[in-house]
N, C-alpha and C positions, 0 to 999 in steps of 0.2 A: 758314893760315886765310884764308878769303875772306869777303866782305861778307855773303853769305847765311848762313853759319855764325854770324857775329856777330849778325845779326838774330834768328836762332832762339834763341841763347843768351840774349840780352837779353830776349826775349819770355818765356822760361822764368823769368826773375827778376821778372816783373811782380808788384807787390804786396809784394815783399820789401824789407827795409831793407838797404842796402849802404853800404859806405864808398867814397867817390869821391876820386880824386886827379887834378886837372886841371892839366896843364902848359901854362900860358898863354904869352904872348909875353914876351920880355925876362926869362926865367928866373923868372917869377912862378908860384908853385905854390899852388893852392887845394885844401884838403882839407875834406871835409864828409860827413855822413851824410845819406842821402836815400832815398826810396822811389820806385821806377819806377811811375808812375801810368798811363802810356799809351804805346803804340807806334804809329808811323805808318810808311809806306813809306820815308821818308828820314830821319826823326828820331825821338827818343823823349823823353818828358817825365819829369822827376823833381821831387818835392816835398821841399824841405829839412825836416829833422827839427825844427830849432829855430825855424822861422818858417813863414809861409804862402807863402814865395817858391817859384815854379816856374821851373825852368831847362830849356832844351832843348839836346840834343846830337845830333850826327849819328853814324851808325854808323861812318863813316870815322874819327872821332876815336878810337874804340876800336881800330879796325883798325891805325892808325898809332901807337898807344900814346900819344896825346896825352891820353887819358882812360883811367885804370886803375880797374877795379871790383874790390872785394874783398868777399866775403860775410861779414857779421857773424854770428858764432855766438851 
């Protein structure tokens, strides 16, 4: 998979609620539900479900599996 395919896939999820798992530094793992609210050429924005907090991630985070997205049924 390349970065362009990641961008297209994430853009197709825009407006949907997804489950996110972010593998941070020093083995810190953060899991949360959020909605993709906007996509840009280098990053995309998500709004957390349980608060009004907005986070940004790069497409490369998804490409290298630092950020894993799962569709909530």
